[in-house]
C-alpha positions, 0 to 999 in steps of 0.5 A, a space after each residue: 544514502 539511496 538504497 536507506 531509502 529504497 530499503 524504507 519506501 520498500 517496507 512502506 509498501 508492504 506494510 500498507 498493502 498487508 495493512 490494506 489486505 486485512 481490511 474488508 471489502 467493506 472497508 476498502 469500499 468505504 476508502 473508494 479501493 477496490 482490492 485489486 487496487 490494492 498494490 497500485 494504491 500502496 506503490 502511489 502512497 511511497 512513490 513508486 
């Protein structure tokens, strides 16, 4: 079960990174996120 959970967490992480990476600098700023923080925000979103 841990392997499935890990895989799902990884998929959610990658999806979050992809979605945030597609946003413009202005959209990210509106969310209070800098482009350099995308991976950290995605890790926090899935609990890494």
